[in-house]
Every structure is written in structure tokens, then in C-alpha cells.
N, C-alpha and C positions, 0 to 999 in steps of 0.2 A: 649607305643611306637606308634608313629603316622605312617601313610602310607609313609610319606617322610623319616622318620627315617628308616623304613623298606626298602625303595628303596635304600638308601645310604648303609645300612648294606649289602643288597643283592649284590650290585655292588662290594663292597669291598671284601666280602667273595668269590664271584664267580671268581673274577680276581686273588686274592692272593692265593687261594687254589692251582692253577695250575701254575701260573707264579712263577719263583724261587725267590720270594721276602718275603716269610713268612706271611701266613695268621694270625698265632697266634701273631706275632709281631705287625701287623697292628691292630688287635683287641684289643691289650693292649695299644699301643701308641697313636693311633688316638683319642680315647675317652679322654686320659690324656691331649693331646695337646689342644683339642677343648672343654674341660670341658663337655664332653658328658656322658650320662649315659650308662655304658657298656650294651651290649645286654644280656637279661635274658636267662634262660635255654630253654624257648620255642623257642626263635629266633635262638639260637645256634643249637638246635636239627633239626629244619626245614631247616636251611642253609646247614647243613651237608647232609641232604636228597636231597636237591636241587643239590648240587655239585655231589653227588653220581649218581643222575639221568643223569647229563651231561656226566660223563665219561662212564656210562653204554650204553647210546645211541650212543656216538661217537665211541666206540669200541665194538658195539653190535655183529659184526661178530666174532671178536676175542673172546669175552666173551662166545658166543654160542659154538664155536668150542672147546675152552678150557674146558668149563663145560662138553660138550658132551664127549670129550676125557678122561677127568678125571673120570667120572662115568663109562665109558666103561672099563677103566683100573682097576677099583675096581672089576667089574664083572669077568674080565679075570685073575686078579691077577698079571698082567704085568704092573706095575705102570709107568714105564718109557719107554714103547715100542714105543710110538708115540711122535712127537714133541708137540702135543696139551696136552697129558696127562703129559708129563714132565714139560711143562710150568705151568700146574695147580698145580702140587705138589711143584714145585719150588716157586710159589707165596705163597703157604701156609708156606713153610720153611722160605721164606724171611720175612714174617710177624711176625715170632716168636720173634725175638729180641725186636722189639718195644712193642709187647704185654707183654712180660715178664717184661721189664723195666717199662711200664706203670702200671702194676698190683702191682709190688713190691715197687715202689717209687712214688705212686700216690700223696701222701701228699706233698712230696718234690717238685714235678713239679708244683703242685697247688700253693705252697707258692711263687714260682718264678713269677707266673702270677700276684701276688700282688706287684711286684717290677718292675715298668716300666723301670727304669734305667738298670736293668739286661737284659730286652728284647732288649733295644737299643744296648747294648754291644754285645749281641748275633747276632745282624744284621751284625756286623763286622765279626763274625765267618762265617755267610752265604756268605759274600763277599769273604772271604778267601777260602772257599770251592769251590766257582765258579772259582776263579783264579787258584786254585790247579787243578781243573778238566781240565781247558784249558791247563795248563802246562803238564798234564799227557796224553792229547789227542794224541794217537799214533796208533790207529787201526780202523778197519772197520768190526769188527766181527759181524756176524748176530745173532739174538736171538736164532736161532736153535742150536748155539754152546754154549749156556748158560750152565754153570756147577754149581755143588753144591757149590763150592768155591766162584764163582761169586755171587751166590744167597745170601750166608751168608755175604759176604763183603758188598753188597748193602743193605742188611737188617740191618746191623750194622750202616751204614750211615743213614738209615731211622730212627733208634732209637734215633739218636742225635736230630731229629726234635721234640722230645717231649719237648725240651726246647724252650720257646717262643722267637721268633727272629731267630731261625734256620729253614730255609725253608725245608719242606719235599721233595718237588720236586727238589729243588736245591741240597740238600745233596745226594739224590739218583741218580740224573743225574751225579754228581761228582763221585759217586761210580761206576756208569756204565762206565764213561770215564776211570777211573783207571783200570777197568777190560778189556779194549780193545775195547769197543763199541764206535761208533761215537755219535755225539750229538743227532741226531734225534732218533736213536735206543735206546739210554739211556733214552731219554724223554718218548718214547713209553712204555718202560718197567717200568719206574717210575710211569706212569699213571695207568698201569695195577696193579702194586704192591700197588698203593694207594687205590684200590677198597676195599680190606679187611680192611685197616686202616680207611678209611672214613666211611665205614659201621660200624666198631667197635665204632668209635667216636660218630656216630649218635645214635647207640643203647645205649651207656653209657649215653649220654645226655638225651635220652628218659627215661632211668631208673631213673636218678636223678630227672627228671621232674615228673615222677610218684610218687616218694618218697616224694617230696616237695609239690606236688599238686599245683604247681604254675599256676594260671589261670588268671593272671592280664593282659594278652595281648589279645586284640581283634582278631578275626579270620581274618579280612581283611589284616592287616599287615603281618600275618604269610603266607598267600597266596602270597602276594607280595614278601616276602623273598624267598619262595620256587621257584617261577618261575624266578625271577630276578637272583638269584644265579645260577640257572640251565642254563639259556640262556647265561649269561655272562661267566660262566664256560666253556660251550661248545665252545663259540667263542674264549676264551683264549687258550684252548687246540689246536684248529685249528691254531691260529696265532702263537703260540710258536713252533709247529712242522714245520710250513713253515719257520719261522725265523731261526730255527736251521739247516735247510738244507744248508744254505750258510753263516750264521752269527754266531758270538761267544756269549758266556755268559757274556763277560766283561761288557756290558752296565748294566746288571742286578746287577753285583757286585758293580759297581759305584753307582747305585741307592741305594742299601742296605747300603753301607758305608755312603753315603750322608744323607740318612734318619736317620740313627743311630746318626750321628754327629750332625745333626740339632736338634734332640730331646734332646741330652745331653746338647747342648748349651742352648736351651730354658729352660731346667730344672735347669741349673746352674744359669742363669740370673734371 
């Protein structure tokens, strides 16, 4: 992997991790379209750590207060006494569906990554979820009113994103809209819920990397991937939250459907 390859991969991963357009779909389809070598485990692991850095820095105050409140609730035994502790435990609960699905059907999900046409078709699912979310937009509930039911519903939507082509942020935002939150609040919760997921994905990539002892990537490209994915990811979080204050998810739905259709057309031809 050259530094230019690393730059391109870092930009793609940083942008698509948080914009509702599916990072997994892009990581499968773009190499197939341009006959590129897919990123190896080194690059994937570092990219996840870069995007994790972005969301942790952007939501550092929220992460600190939630972490502090959660540990305080363990000491007192009153797990849901404060908004911060409740949010912490709800983030744990919301991460369970994706974790269980990933652990029990890991081989199945990995097999789909080897079928780009499936990823392209799942982009239509992402587009449908975004349109569905817009159709269900009906409330302005604050995160302080998040319930266990809301958490489980959004967590189930997140589990769908294990399929390449289905956007994690897009599916969880759609789940939040279904539960009565507005676009911006749904996106904020989506990013917070993504912290355990991105961390888990990064740790699994590092575990696979340690097992395969893959050391064919020079250090400079990995540094480029880490910082570029982090900087681009941070910018995309900020831009999406500003966008969703006044604008809809429909443009992202159109993009996903168009990208999927273009790939299928190229594949057919």
C-alpha cells in the first residue's frame, strides 16, 4: 500500500463511517469498480481506530459525563438514577444485538463481503431505510426520554448494518426517527452508540491482525490512514449534524440508490 492509497482509503473510511452511505459498501464496491487491491487487516484496524478517535474527540464531554455517571451508578447500585448513567447502560444494551449477531453469524457476514453485487443491492436497503425514517419523522423527543424499548429498537436497526451496503449510521438514525426523535438527536445517539461498535470492530481487526501476523504494510501509510480517517471523520460528524438541523436524509438515500444502481449496471455490462 502506497501513501496515496492510504490517503484515499483514509478519506473514504472517514467519510462513509459517519455519513449514512455505508462504509462497508464503499470498501467492497470501490475496489471492485476501480480494480483496486482491497485494504488489508493493518489498514482496516488502523482506520477503525482513526474514526474512533474522531467520535471520541467530538463527543468528549458527553463521553466523559456518561462514563463518570455509569461508574458512579455501579458504586451506588442505582444504575438508572441519573441521565448520564442511564445513557451509559442504554448504550451497552443497544450494542448487544449487533454483538450477538456478529459473533453468531460471523462467517455468513464475511461471505457476503466477497459478493459485491450483494453489497450493491443492500445499498438500496439503506436508501429505503432513510426514506422510511423520513416518513416516520413525527417527534422531537430529547435523549433524556430514551427508554429501554427505544434502545432495543435502535440496537436492532444497528445490527442490520453488519451486512455490507447497509449503513450503520443510516439504519440507527432511521431507528431513532421511528422512536420519536428528530434527525439531529437521532444522529447524535447514532454516533454515541457507534463508539462500542467501532471499538469492537477495531479490536477484532487487531486480533485478526495479530493472529495472521500480517506485516506487509509500511508504517507511513498506516499513520496516514489513522490521521486522515480521523480528521475526515470528525469533519463529517460536524457537517452531518449541521445538515440534519434543517435538511432531510433524502439526498443520502438518492446517493445510495444511485451508487448501487451504477455498480450493478457496470457489473452487468
